Structures are given as C-alpha cells and as structure tokens.
C-alpha positions in Angstrom: 47.3 41.6 72.1 49.8 43.9 70.4 49.6 47.6 71.1 47.7 49.9 68.8 50.1 52.3 67.1 49.0 55.5 65.4 50.8 55.8 62.1 52.8 59.1 62.1 52.1 61.6 59.3 54.7 62.8 56.8 54.9 66.1 58.6 55.5 64.4 62.0 58.3 62.2 60.5 60.2 65.3 59.3 59.6 64.8 55.6 58.8 68.5 55.2 62.2 69.6 56.5 63.9 66.9 54.5 62.3 68.1 51.2 63.0 71.8 51.9 60.7 74.8 51.6 60.8 74.9 47.8 59.7 71.3 47.5 56.7 71.7 49.7 55.2 74.3 47.4 55.1 71.9 44.4 52.8 68.9 44.5 54.9 65.8 44.5 54.3 62.1 44.6 56.3 60.5 47.4 57.6 57.0 46.9 58.3 55.2 50.2 60.9 52.5 49.5 61.6 50.9 52.9 60.5 51.1 56.4 62.9 49.8 59.0 62.5 49.5 62.7 65.2 49.7 65.3 65.5 46.8 67.6 63.9 47.4 71.0 66.3 47.7 74.0 63.5 46.8 76.4 62.6 43.2 77.2 59.1 43.7 78.5 56.3 42.7 76.1 54.4 45.9 76.7 57.3 48.1 75.8 56.7 50.9 73.2 57.6 50.1 69.6 60.5 51.9 68.0 59.8 54.8 65.7 60.1 53.7 62.0 62.5 55.5 59.7 61.3 56.4 56.1 63.5 57.0 53.2 62.3 58.9 50.1 63.4 57.6 46.8 62.3 60.5 44.7 59.4 62.7 43.5 57.3 63.3 40.4 56.6 67.0 39.5 53.4 68.0 37.6 53.9 69.3 34.1 53.8 73.0 33.3 50.7 72.8 31.2 48.7 70.7 33.7 45.1 71.8 34.3 43.2 70.2 37.2 39.9 68.7 35.9 38.0 70.0 39.0 39.3 73.6 38.6 39.3 74.7 34.9 40.9 78.1 34.0 38.7 81.2 34.4 38.9 84.7 33.2 38.1 86.0 36.7 38.9 84.5 40.2 36.4 81.6 40.6 36.5 81.7 44.4 35.2 85.3 44.7 31.7 86.0 45.8 30.9 87.9 42.7 31.8 84.9 40.5 29.5 82.6 42.5 26.7 85.2 42.2 27.2 85.3 38.5 27.0 81.5 38.2 23.8 81.6 40.4 22.2 84.2 38.2 23.0 82.5 34.9 21.6 79.2 36.2 18.5 81.1 37.4 18.0 82.7 34.0 18.3 79.3 32.2 16.1 77.3 34.5 13.3 79.7 35.4 10.5 80.1 32.8 8.6 82.9 34.7 10.4 85.8 36.3 9.1 89.2 37.4 11.4 92.2 37.9 10.8 94.7 40.6 12.5 97.9 41.6 12.6 98.6 45.3 13.7 101.4 47.5 15.8 99.8 50.2 13.2 97.8 52.1 14.0 96.8 55.7 14.3 93.1 56.8 11.0 93.4 58.6 9.2 94.7 55.6 10.6 91.9 53.4 9.5 89.3 55.9 5.9 90.8 56.0 5.7 90.8 52.1 7.0 87.2 51.8 4.5 86.1 54.5 1.5 87.6 52.6 2.8 86.2 49.3 3.1 82.7 50.7 -0.4 82.9 52.1 -1.9 84.1 48.8 0.0 81.4 46.8 -1.1 78.6 49.1 -4.8 79.5 48.5 -4.5 79.2 44.7 -6.7 76.4 43.3 -6.2 75.2 39.7 -8.6 73.0 37.7 -5.9 70.3 37.3 -3.4 70.0 40.1 0.2 70.3 38.9 2.3 67.2 38.8 4.9 68.8 41.1 4.2 71.1 44.0 6.3 74.2 43.1 4.6 76.7 45.4 7.4 76.2 48.0 10.0 77.0 45.3 8.5 80.4 44.4 11.0 83.0 45.8 11.2 86.8 46.1 14.8 87.7 46.3 17.0 90.8 46.1 19.7 90.7 43.4 22.9 92.6 42.7 21.9 94.6 39.7 25.3 94.9 38.0 26.1 91.2 38.3 22.7 90.3 37.0 23.3 92.6 34.1 26.5 90.6 33.3 24.6 87.3 33.7 22.1 88.5 31.1 24.9 89.1 28.6 26.4 85.7 29.3 23.2 83.8 28.8 22.3 85.6 25.6 25.7 86.2 23.8 27.8 83.2 25.0 27.2 80.0 23.0 29.0 77.0 24.5 28.6 75.0 21.3 30.9 77.4 19.4 33.8 77.1 21.9 36.8 75.3 20.4 38.5 72.5 22.4 41.9 73.3 24.0 44.9 71.0 24.3 46.1 70.5 27.8 48.4 68.1 29.7 47.4 65.5 32.2 49.2 64.6 35.4 51.3 62.1 33.6 52.3 64.6 30.9 50.1 63.2 28.1 48.2 65.7 25.9 44.5 65.7 25.8 41.7 68.1 24.6 39.3 69.8 27.0 36.5 72.2 26.4 36.3 75.2 28.7 32.8 76.7 28.0 31.6 77.5 31.5 30.2 80.9 32.5 33.5 82.1 34.0 35.6 81.0 31.1 37.8 83.1 28.8 35.4 82.3 25.9 32.4 83.8 27.8 34.4 86.9 28.6 35.5 87.4 25.0 31.9 86.8 23.7 30.6 89.5 26.0 33.4 91.8 25.0 32.7 91.3 21.3 29.0 91.8 21.7 29.5 95.1 23.7 32.0 96.4 21.1 29.8 95.7 18.1 26.7 97.2 19.7 23.8 95.4 21.3 21.0 94.6 18.8 17.7 96.2 19.7 15.8 93.0 19.3 17.9 91.2 21.9 16.6 90.4 25.4 19.4 92.3 27.0 18.6 95.5 25.1 15.0 95.2 26.3 15.8 94.4 29.9 18.8 96.6 30.5 16.8 99.9 30.8 14.7 98.3 33.6 17.8 97.2 35.7 18.4 100.5 37.4 19.1 100.8 41.0 18.1 98.2 43.6 16.1 95.4 42.0 14.4 92.2 43.2 13.1 89.1 41.3 10.0 87.0 41.8 10.9 83.6 40.3 8.2 81.0 39.6 9.5 77.6 38.4 6.5 77.0 36.1 4.2 79.1 33.9 1.0 79.2 35.9 -1.3 82.1 35.2 -3.2 81.4 38.4 -0.2 81.7 40.6 1.0 84.8 38.7 -2.4 86.4 39.2 -2.2 85.7 43.0 1.3 87.2 43.1 0.1 90.3 41.2 -2.8 90.7 43.7 -0.3 91.1 46.5 2.7 92.7 45.0 1.2 94.9 42.2 -2.6 95.2 42.6 -4.6 96.9 39.8 -8.4 96.6 40.2 -10.6 95.4 38.7 -8.5 92.6 37.1 -6.1 92.1 40.0 -7.7 93.5 43.2 -6.0 93.6 46.5 -7.4 91.3 49.3 -10.0 92.9 51.5 -9.4 93.8 55.1 -11.9 91.2 56.3 -10.4 88.4 54.2 -6.8 89.1 54.8 -6.1 91.6 57.6 -2.4 90.9 57.6 -2.1 92.4 54.2 -3.1 95.8 55.5 -0.6 95.7 58.3 1.4 99.0 58.4 4.7 97.2 58.0 3.5 95.2 55.0 1.9 98.3 53.4 5.1 100.3 53.9 7.1 97.7 52.1 4.6 97.3 49.3 4.7 101.0 48.6 8.4 100.7 47.9 8.0 97.9 45.3 7.4 98.7 41.7 6.8 96.1 39.0 8.6 97.1 35.8 8.5 94.0 33.6 8.9 90.3 33.3 10.6 87.5 31.4 8.3 84.6 30.5 9.5 81.6 28.4 12.5 83.5 27.2 10.6 86.5 26.0 10.4 90.0 27.6 7.0 91.4 28.6 6.1 94.8 29.8 3.6 95.5 32.6 0.7 95.1 30.3 2.0 91.8 28.9 2.6 90.4 32.4 -1.0 91.3 33.4 -2.3 89.7 30.2 -0.6 86.4 31.0 -1.9 86.6 34.6 -5.4 87.3 33.3 -5.7 84.0 31.3 -8.8 82.3 32.6 -8.3 78.7 33.9 -4.6 78.9 33.3 -2.9 77.0 30.5 -5.9 74.6 30.2 -8.1 77.5 29.4 -5.6 78.8 26.9 -5.5 75.4 25.2 -9.3 75.3 25.1 -9.4 78.7 23.4 -6.8 77.5 20.9 -8.9 74.3 20.1 -12.0 76.5 19.8 -10.2 78.8 17.3 -9.0 75.8 15.3 -12.5 74.3 15.2 -14.0 77.6 14.1 -11.3 77.9 11.4 -12.2 74.5 10.1 -15.9 75.2 10.1 -15.3 78.4 8.3 -13.1 76.7 5.7 -15.7 74.0 5.2 -18.5 76.6 4.7 -16.4 78.5 2.2 -15.6 75.4 0.2 -19.2 74.2 0.4 -20.5 77.6 -0.7 -18.3 77.6 -3.7 -19.6 74.1 -4.7 -23.2 75.2 -4.1 -22.8 78.3 -6.3 -21.2 76.2 -9.1 -24.0 73.6 -8.9 -26.7 76.3 -9.0 -25.0 77.9 -12.0 -24.8 74.7 -13.9 -28.4 73.8 -13.1 -29.7 77.2 -14.2 -27.7 76.9 -17.5 -29.1 73.4 -18.0 -32.7 74.6 -17.5 -32.1 77.5 -20.0 -30.8 75.1 -22.6 -33.7 72.8 -22.1 -36.2 75.6 -22.6 -34.4 76.7 -25.8 -34.6 73.2 -27.2 -38.3 72.7 -26.6 -39.7 75.3 -29.2 -37.4 73.8 -31.9 -38.6 70.3 -31.2 -42.3 71.2 -31.3 -42.5 72.4 -35.0 -40.5 69.4 -36.1 -43.1 67.1 -34.4 -46.0 69.0 -36.0 -44.4 68.6 -39.5 -44.0 64.9 -39.1 -47.7 64.6 -38.1 -48.9 66.4 -41.2 -46.9 64.1 -43.5 -48.5 61.1 -41.9 -51.9 62.4 -42.6 
C-alpha cells in the first residue's frame, strides 16, 4: 500500500515568496504547468516521497472595472453594523403588515422579559372564529430599534423606487462588458433618492412625514406578521390598556401582569401610533382596528350586510318610482273614462228617439 501524502499548499511550497508581496495583493489565477519529482536516494519501499517542485507559467489579473457579483458597490460600507440594521429595518417595513410604535424610557432587561412574558401569555389565549392557516403567534415580536437608522429606513422604503434605477455597464472577470442593476437598499441610487427627497421637501401626505414626529427618543416596535384584530386587541390589553374597550387583565385571572417588575416596565411604555397595511394610524385608529368584532370575518360580514342593504334600498327606490308612475297613469285613465261617459250618454239617447 503506497503511503498517504498530504498535498502541500501554495504557501507551503513557497509560491508566496516567489510571486512577491505586490503580487499577493492582487487576485491571480495560477497555472501549474509541470510537477516533477526528484528520484529517491533511499531503496527501502517505505521511504518518504520526494517533495514535488512546481513552476508557475503566469497569472491573469482582474480588470479594473470588475465588480464581484456577490458584493455590489454600495454608498456606505456594507460590512458595518449600521448598514446591516438598515437592511433589517427596510425588510421589516416591507414584509410586516401590522406594526405598533412605542416610546420607552430605558427599560431594564428584567422589565423587558416580564413584558414579553405577559404578552406571549395573552396572545396564546386568543381564540379566533376561524383558525389562521399559519400559526404566526410565535412570530410576533416586541423589539427595541435604533431610532435614527429606522428613520433612514422609512425614507428608503418610501422614496427609493428600484424600478427606476438604470442599469450600469461593468466588466466580468474575463474582461467582457455586461449590464447590472444595483438597486439594493445600500446602493448609490437609494442614497441619491433620499438626498433628492430631503432637498425638495417631504410631502405632508407621505408616510415619513406622518411617522417622523413620533420617532423621538428611544422607541420600540411590536410587529405582527398578519392583520388580526383579535391579536391586536390582546396586545393592547397588555401594553396599552384603556377600559372599557381594552381592559387590563384582573389580578385573579393573571396575577403575573400585576407583578411590580412588569408594572414598572409597562409604565415606561407609551403607544404613539401604528402602521397597518401601509397606512399610518394614530392611537384612535389603532384602537378602532383592534375593536373590530370577530376580526376580519366580522368586517367582511359587515361589508356584505351594507352591500345587501344598499341593494335593497336601490330596489325599493326603483320600485317606488315605478309604482308612482303606474298610479299616475291609472288615475289619468280613470279621469279620461269618466269624462267620456257623459258625452256618450246623450248620443245614445238621441239614437233611441230616432228609432221611435
């Protein structure tokens, strides 16, 4: 059995020193032309094999305009933590249909844990008339955000349109030209769109203009991956109770809610607004959505009832117009018949006298 030999790496063979320090900085494609082995001077079969010698024929440098497909150019450093938070917040804004915004006053970790515990317990007890197709209760999160980065994420989501970004001509590794579209959230196009929107003035009807006054100081978000008024009402009962519509749980039913640590944390939370289906709601609007009876099914039933009533009302209006027209024509016909009867009676009497 021949001995197992570990193939030496390029660094172990001395290729790094052969190429020099300047060549190691530039990515190159090494072409190995020949591998020759020195004859062994030992005659025993288990003698160690001779070290191979490798000769490098040449290298291929990447073109100047080459852009790696896995790392497109960005306006800001992509490996920074702020950049990753920005991408997280933009994805959250695009994928979350129901979001509540809270202002908090530096809660401790123990207080956050107590609030999340009571919130999970309240959400687990929610019963809907029709169970959802996907269990999203475990995906409901209460998280602290970086306010300034979230403010920038709002601008990116609203003012950056990826469909308007023009393609750019770049070079591949072989030097051929190709077109690529850099429309991600960290791109230069997104930065220019935000800059242009800020310079021209934010329109008052935009979501950013409505939400930016609320993003002051430390903030937190409650994200629900589906529009469920029942789960929203359960969350409001815990985080922002307002009897009689959203009463807090009683001490007998939920004694953990009245724990001093949980109460201390809840007193530092303030609900200031929400974002539901891409529209901004104030505190009253959020409570209105949470107060919809029987959830979306109840809202659909109310809509069907309104449409039915509208149809019945339209039918009664059209039927009333037809009835009034028929009554008018009938009354006119009766009047004409009564007017014709006196004229017909003298004519009949004259004919009778002539016959006599």
